[in-house]
N, C-alpha and C positions, 0 to 999 in steps of 0.2 A: 485535567488528571493527567499525570506523566508516570511512565513507567520507565525507570533508568536502568541502564546495564552497567552496573558498577563492577562485577567481578569480571574483569577483562580477561585474566589469564585462565580462568575456569571455562569462560565462555569460548575462548579461542580454542584450547585443548579440546572440548566437547565437539565443536564444530570440525576441528581438524580430524578426529576419530570418526565422526559422522560421514566426511567426505572420503575418507579412506575405505569405510564399509561400504560406501555406495559404489566406489571404484571396483570392489571385489565382488558385490553381489547383484549390482543393479545393471539393468539395460535400459534404463530410461534415459531422458534427456540430460544433456551434461550441466545444464543449469535452469533454474526456474524463469519465472514463476511455474511451479509444478502443480499438476492435478493430485489430489490427495491419495489417489490410487497409485502414484508411481513416485511419491517424493521419498528422498533419503531421509533416515532417522537422524533428526537433529533436534536439540532443544529450542523450542519456540513458544511465543506468546499466543494462545489460543484466543482469537476474538470471533469465533464463529465460522464465518465463510473464509476469513483470512487467517493465517497463522503466521506471524511475524518472527523471522529468526532472529536469535541472540547475536547481535553484532556489537563488539566493545564501543562504548562511548556514544552509542545512538540512543536517543530518548524517544519513546513512542508516546505521543500526546494524542489523547482521544477527548472527544466531546459525547457526552452521553446524556439521555433524558433520565428522569427519575426511575423509570423502569428498568435501566441498564442497557437501553438500545443505543448502539453508537451511531452518532450522525457524521462524524468526521475523524479520520485518522491521519496523522501527521507525523513523519519521523523527522527528526532533527539532529543534525551533527554540524557544530559549530555555527557558521553563518549559513549554512545550507539546509535546505528542506525538501521533503518529498511527501506530497499529500497522494493518498491512495484511495481508490475506489475500484469496486468489482461488480460486474453486471452480468446477467443472464444472457446467453446467446444461443443461436439455434444450433442444432446438431450438426448441420452439414456445412455451414459458411461462418466465417469470422465477420465481425461488425466494425473493427477498428477503421476500415477505409471510409464507411459511411460515417461514423462518429468523428472521424477527423474533419471530414468536410463540413459537418454541422458545427464543430468548434470554430473552424475558421470562419463560417459565415456569421456566426454569434459575435465573435470577436470584431469582425468587420463592421458589423451593424452597431457595435459599441464605440466605434472610432479607433479600435486597436489595429494594429498593423501585425500580420501573421505571415509566415514563410515556411512552406514545406521543405524539409531537407532530409537527405537520406542518413538516418543515423545508425548505430550499431545494431540495432533491433528492427531496422526498416524505416519507412516513413515516420517522420515525427514533425510536430509544429514547433516553432519558436516564435514567441510573440513579445510585443512590448505594449504593456497596459498602463493606463495612468490611474493612479490611486491617491488617496488624500495624502501619502507621504512621498509621492512623487512617481516617477516612471519605474515600473517593476519588470523584470525579465522573467518570461516563463519558458518551460520547455515541456511539451505534452508529448508522452508516450504511450503506445498501447500495445498489449501483447494479447492475441487471441489463444484461447485453450479450448479444451472439449466442453463445448456448451457454456463458456463463460469468456469474459473479456476483462482484463485488468488495465486500468488507466492511471498512469502516473503523472504528476505535475511537479517538476523540479523548480525550485526557486534558489535565489542567490547566485553565486558564480556557478554553480553546477547547472544554471539554466542556459548559459553560454559556452561554458566549457565541460563537456561530458567528462573528461578526465578529472575533474575536481569532485564529482560527485562521490568518489571513493567508497567509503563505508555505506552510503545510501545506495549505491549501485549494488554493493553486496547483499543488502536487504532485499532489493528487488530479485537478484538472483537467486536467493533462498526463499522466496516467499512461496506458500502453499495456498491453494484455494480449494475450499471443501464446497463444492457446489450443491451437493445433495441430489435426491433422485426426483423431488416433486417437480411438477411442470410450472413453469414461471414465464410470464410475458417477456418477450425479448427486450433487452435494455432495461429491465427492472433491477434496482440495486439489490445485491445479494444481502440477506441480513447479517449484521455485525453485532455482537454483544460483548460486554464486560465479561472478564472471567468469573466464574461463580464466587470464589472467594472475595474478589473486589466488588461485586455487586452486593454480596451480603454486607460487606464493611460499610459500603456506601448507604445501605438501607438502614443499618444501625445508627450511622452518624446522623441521618436525616431524622430517625425517630427520636434520638436523643436531643436534637435541636428542637423538635416539636414539643417534647416535653419540657423543656426548659422555658420555652415561650408561654406555655400555659401556668 
């Protein structure tokens, strides 16, 4: 399932207006991922725990089960992609340091090479993994927030050249996390869901397909 941003001019104007309002009224962080409590007002695609900003020419691709629960979110721009995940974290400490080390160990166990480098957002991992299509470059980034952590995995040229991330980096900068108030185990993925209108359309299509089979 793909959500395309086709109205580039409208989205850009709305984003610029939101940024201006944020500069005038907000004392929150200059860029995201934002907690929902401090996010500037901009048009976003609401996927539950994650809200994706409207960035021109970026496609939001999701895999969801029949109940509308999202299993995977991938943003695509040209030949570059950014896979997103969001997880529960403790109130006091971030978890990216521990998660990063676990990713490195897992990659090494699979025979992949991984190198830790200092990125724009702090320590990140760059890895080379073998796939059926050949060697693939990956770049893992993590951002700790208040009781949550966002993990992003860049693919394509953006995996080796952060400057090539362009609109995908803008999506990460404008991302909003709605953690909710309920207690959750540390590192548990936060729930993601299809927008209501999309879930209803999907259910109607499945019902129609079932009727045709009968």
